[in-house]
N, C-alpha and C positions, 0 to 999 in steps of 0.2 A: 466327730474328728477331735483329736486332742488339741489343746490350746497351742498356739504358735510358739509361745516361749518355752513349752515343754518339748518341742521337737527341733527347734532351730538353735543350735548352740551359739553360732556367730551372731545371728540377728538378735538373739536375746542379750548377748553381751554388749552389743552396740546400743540396744535400747536402754540398758542400765546406764551406760556411759552418758547418753544424750538425754536421759530422763530429766535432769535439772533444767535443761534448756526447754524441753517439751512442756514441762509443768508450768512454764511462764505463759503459755498460750492456752486458748480454749481447746477443748477436746478435738473438734474437727480440724482446727488449724495445726494442732500438735501432730495429728495423724498424717496430714499432708506434709508437714515439715520432715517427719521421720522418713517417709517414703522418698522424699526428695533427697535426703541425705544418703539413703541406701543407693539411690540411683547414681548420685555423684561419685560415690565410692566404687560402685560396680562398673560404670562405663569409663573406659580409658580415655576416650576423646569425646568432649561435650561441645557440640556445635550450637545448641540452643536448648531452651526449656522444652520446646516441641520435640526435639530429638530425644531428650530424656523420657518424655511422656510416651512417645511412640515405641521406643525400644526397651523400656523397662516398666514404667509406672502403669501404662494402660493394660498390661497383662495381669496385674494383680490388684488394680483399683478400679472401681466403678464410677469414680468421679470424672468430670470433664476436664479437658485441658485448660479451659478458661478459669477453673477454680484455682489452678496453680499460679496462673498469672495474677489472679486476684489476691492470693496469699502474699505474693512478693510485692505487688504494687500498692495495695490498699490496706493490708493488715498491719497494725501497729506492732511490729516485732520489737521488743525491748532490747535493742542492741547494746546499750550500756550495761544492762544486767547480764547479757550474754558474755560481755567482756569480763565482768567480775567473776562469773562462773569459771571461765577459762583460767583466770589468774588463781582462783581458789584451788582448782584441780592441780595446776602447776605447782603451787606451794606445797600441796600434800605429797608431792613426789620427792621433796628434798629429804634425804636421810637425816635422822636426828643428829648424827655426828657432824653434819655440814651446816647446821642451822645458823652458825655464826659467820659463815662466809657471805660475801656480798652477792646480792641479786642485781642483775643488769636489766635496765629498760633501754630500748633502742627506738628512736623516733626517726623517720625518714619519709620521703615522698617518692612516688613513681608515676610516670606518665604512661597512658595507654592510648595508642592511636585508634581512632574510630573513623569509619567511612560513612558519610551521611551527616546531615546537619540537624536532624530532628531529635537528637538526644539532648535531654536537659543537662545543663552545665558544660555543654560542648563549646570549646573555644580553641584558639591558637595559642600554643605555649612555646617558650624558648626551650630548646632541647640541646643541652650541652653535650650529650652523647652522640648526636647526629646519626640517629638510627636509620633514617631514610635518606641519607646523604644531604640532609638539609639541617639548618640550625633551628628549624621550627617544626612543630608537630601539631596536627589537628586532632583533638580528642579530649581525654579526661585526665585530671590530676587527682591522685589518691594520696592521702596522708595516712601512714600506718604506724601502729605502736606494737612492739613485740617485747617479749620477756625472755631472759636467759636465766636458767636456774642451775645450781651445781648438783650434779648427780655422779654416781660411780659407774663407769663403763669400762669393762675389761680391767678392773682393779685400778683404774686411774680416775682422778677427778676431772670431769669435763662439764662444759656448760651446754645444756639442752635448750635449743632455740624454739620458741613457740609464738605464733602470731596471736595477738590479742584483739585488735580492732582496726578496721579500715574506715576512713571517712572520705567521701567525695567532696571536693572543694568547689564551691560556687564561684562565679566570676569575681565578685568583689569581697570574697571571704578571705580573711587573713590566716595563712598557714600557722602562724605563731599562736593565734587564738585556738585554732583546731587542736594543735599539739598540746597546748596547755590544758584544755578541757579533757583530753584523753588521759594525760598524765595524772591530773587530779582524780579522775574516776578510778584509775588503777591503784592509786595510793590509798584508797579506802581499804584495800585488802593488804596493803604493805606497811601500814603505820607501825606495826609491831616488829617489822623486820629489823635485823641488826644493822644492816647497811644496804642502801639501794643506790646504784650508780647509773645515771642517765648518760647515754652515749648518743652523740649526734654530730652531723657535719656542720660546716660553717654557716649554714642558713639559720640555724635554730638558737645559738647561744646569744640571745638578745631579748628585749621586751618581755612579753608575757611568759615566755619559757623560763627566763632567769628569775622572774617574780615567783613563779611556781616552785622552782628549786629552793628559793629562800624560805618558803612557807614551811618546809618539812625539815626537822632536825636530822633525820636519817637519810635524806636525799642529797646526793652529791652529783657533780657534773664533770665529765671528761669529754671535751669536744675539740674538733678542728675549728680554727678561727681564721679570719682574714689576716694576710701578712701585713696589712697597713693598720692593724689594731694598735692603739696608743699604748706604749709600754714604758713604765717608769721604774726607777730604782726604788726599793722599799724604804730606803733610808733618806730622809730629807737632808739637804746640804747643811753643813755646820754653819753656825752663825759667824759672820765676819766681823761683827762689832761696829759695822758701819750703820749709818742712818737708814731708815726705811724698814718696811715690813719684811721679815725673813720669809724665804720660800717654804711653803707647807708640804710640797710634794718633791719627790726625788727627781733627778734629771731624766730627760727623755733618753730612751735606749733604742739602738738600732739592732735589728736581728742580724744584720750583715757584719757589723764591726764590734759590737759590745758583748759578744758571747764567745766562749772557748769551746770549740768543737772537738769531739773524740770520734775516731773511726770505729764503727760497730758494724761488722759485715760489709755490705756494699754502701752503707750510708754514713754520713757524718751527723752526729747528734750532739746538741747542746741543751743544757737545762739550767734553770735559775728561778728562784722565788722573786716575783715582780708584782707591781701594781698595774692594773689595766683600767680602761674606762668601762669595762663590763661589770666589775665587782667593786665593792667598797672595802675589800680586804685582800691581803696578798694571796696570789695563786701560784701554782707550780707551772712554769712555762717550759715546753719542750719544742725544740726546733730541729727539723730534719732536712737533709738535702743530699742527693747523690753526687752533686758537683758544686763545690764551694764557689766556683767562678760564675755559675749560672743562677742569677737571682730569681729567675722565673721558676726554678725547681724547688725553692724553699717552701716548707710547710710548717705551720705553727699550730700547736696544740696546748690547750689550757686544762688544768685540773684543779678542782677545789680540794682535792685530797693530796697530801704529800706521799711519797713512796713509803715512808715509815708508817703512816696511818693505814695504807693499803696492806702492808705486810702484817700488821697486827691482826687482820682478818684471817690470816692463814697460819696462825699459831698451831704448830703440830703437823702442818702439811707443807712445810717449806720445801722438803725434798721432792715431793710430787710436783710442786709448782715449778721447781728447777728442771725436772725431767721433761715436763710438758713444753717448756720454753727454751730448751737447750739449743734448737736451731737458730734462735734469735740472739744467742750469746747473752742471755738475760743478766743484767745487773740490777741491783735494787733501784738505782736512780732512773731506770727505764721502765719501771712498773706502770706508770700512767699510760705510756705509749703502748705497752703490751696490752693493757685492757682496752685501749681504743681499737685494737685490731678486731675485737669481737663485734664491732659495728658492722663489719662486712657480712656477718651472718644474715642480716636483713636483706642484703643484695642477693644472697643465695636463695633466700625464701622468695623474693620477687621473681627470680628466674624460674624456680620450680613451679610456682603457681601459674605462671604464664605458659610454661612449656608443657607441663604434665597435667594441669588442672583446668586448662582452657580458660584462664582468667579473663582474657580480653575478648572472648567471643560472645559476650552477653548481647542480647537484642532488646532488652528492656529499655524504655525511653525515659522514664521518670527517675528523678534523683533517688526517691525512696526505694523504687524497685531495684535500681542498680546497687545501692548500698546494702539492701537486704540480701540480694543474691551473692555479692562479693563476700559479705560476712558469713554467710552459710558455707561458702567455699572455705573461708578461713577456719571455721570451727571443725570442718572435716579434715583439713590439713593438720590442725592442732591435735585432733583425735589420733591421726596416724603417728604423731610424735609421742603422744602420752599413753595410748591404750596398752602397748606392751608392758608398761610399768604400772598400770592400774589393774591389770587382769592377768593372772598367771597363765591363762589359756594361750595368750599370745606372747609369752616371754621369749619364745624362740625367735621372735622377730625383732627383739630389742636392738640388735646390732645391724639390722638391715637398713637400707635406705628408705626414705619415705615412699618412693615409687614402688619399691619391692613390697612394702607393706600394703600399699593400695592395691596392687595387683593380686596379692595373696588373699586379702580380705574380699576383694571383688569376686574372685573365683569361688570362694566359699559361700558368699551370699547368693550368687546365681545357682550354685549347686543345691543349696538348701531350699530356695524358693521355687525354682523351676523344675527340680527333679524330686526333692524330698516330699513335695506336696502334690505330685501328680495324682490324679484320680484313678481308680482302678480301671475305668473305662478308657482312659487315654494315658499312655505312658509318656507322651511327649508334650502335652499341653496341660496347663494348670486349670483347675476349676475355679474361675475367678470369684464366683459368688460365694462358694464355701470358704475360700481363702479370706475374702473381705470380712465375712462374718467372724472368722477366727481371729483376724487381726483386730477387729473391733472389740472382741471379747478380751483380747490381751490388754488393751488400754483400760478396759473396765476393771479387770482383775488387778492391774497394777495400781490404779487409783484407790481401790478398796484396801489394798495392802498398805 
C-alpha cells in the first residue's frame, strides 16, 4: 500500500500544518494528537472524547479509548510552546507591505456552565450576562488570549483573528496574573514587531497587566476602564505666590462636566489627554454615551497611544483605513475608540467555539485534561483561520466562514480516509490494520525527512 501522505491530499496538508505541534510530543503521543485533531475537524458535533473515538478514531486506530484519556489527562502537553507556534504561523501570514502596521492582542475571560460538582476548578461565578436567568453560574472560568494580524482580503486591509491560548482559572488564582503570563509568553515572538496593541475590558487595565505593558517598548494598551477612575488635568495649577507647598498634580476632572462632547452617529464622544491613577504618564481618554443625561450610560476608554501615533502606523494606507471605517464617520481623534472595537472579535470567537466546536461539552474532570482539550480545540480553530493562507490548495476557502471551512475539510477528510483507503475486499469499510501501519510509516518517513 502506498504511504498515507502520497494518497491523501487534505490529510497530508493538515499533517504538514500541525507538524510543529506534533514534533513537541513523543511519537505515540503525536500520532494520537493528530488523529484527535482530524476527528475534531471531521465531526460537526462533539459530545465527548468517547464520541470522537466511537465514530471516527476507532475505525482507523487500534489503540484503546483510555489511551486518549491518558493523552489529555496525564501527558505533559507543552501548551505555552503550542501558543508560540500559533503566533509564529500568524506572523508569517502578514504581507511584507503590512509589516509596519500594528498587531493586536486581545485578552478576555469567558464562563462555561457545567453540571456536576466533580470537575476540578468548579465553582460559582458572578455572571453579568445572566445566561440562565440568574446572576450566578456554576462552572469554569477561562482566560483567553488571541491575536489579530493585518492581511489583505478582497483587496482591503482587514484584521484576521486567531486564538492563541486558553487558561482555566483555579479558585484562588488571579486573572491578572494569568493574563500577564500569557501576554509575556506571546511577546517572545512579538519583540521585533513594529507596534503591538493590547485590547481589554475594564477588568484588566490594572496591576500585573499594566506592569507587563510597561516592560515592552513596542506594547501599548487601549482599554475600557471604570467610570470612577481618578482623572486629572495634565497641567498642574499655576503657583499663586502664597505660602505652602504648590500642588504637583492637576485638578480632578469629572467625565460629566469637564469634557466637551461631539455628536458622532448615535453617540456623543469626548476626548482629552489626561493623567490617571493607572499610569505615570498622560494617556488619551475617550468618553462615549448615547444619552448625555443618563450617567449610567457613560463609558470610558484609555489609550497609551495618541491618534497621531496610531495614524503613523498607516502611512500609505490612510484611504483604505477611511473606507473600512466610513460607517463610523471616522475622524482622527476617534482612532483609539475605533481600534477598541476589534476587542469584540474575541466575543465572536467565544460564541463560535461554543456553538460550532462543542467547547463546553467536555467531560474531563482534571484541570490539566480540560486545559489540554480546550487548547487542542483552539489550535484546530486557528488552523481553520490560517490554513487557506498557508496552503494554496485551500485558497478557495479564504473568504469562507470558519464553519464552512470546517465542514469542507471534514468532508474531504472522511472521503479520503474512509473511501480512498477501502480495501479491495470491502468497498465500505477500511482495513484498520493496514491503515494503521501506513499511518505509522507516515510519521517515520516525516521524521526521517
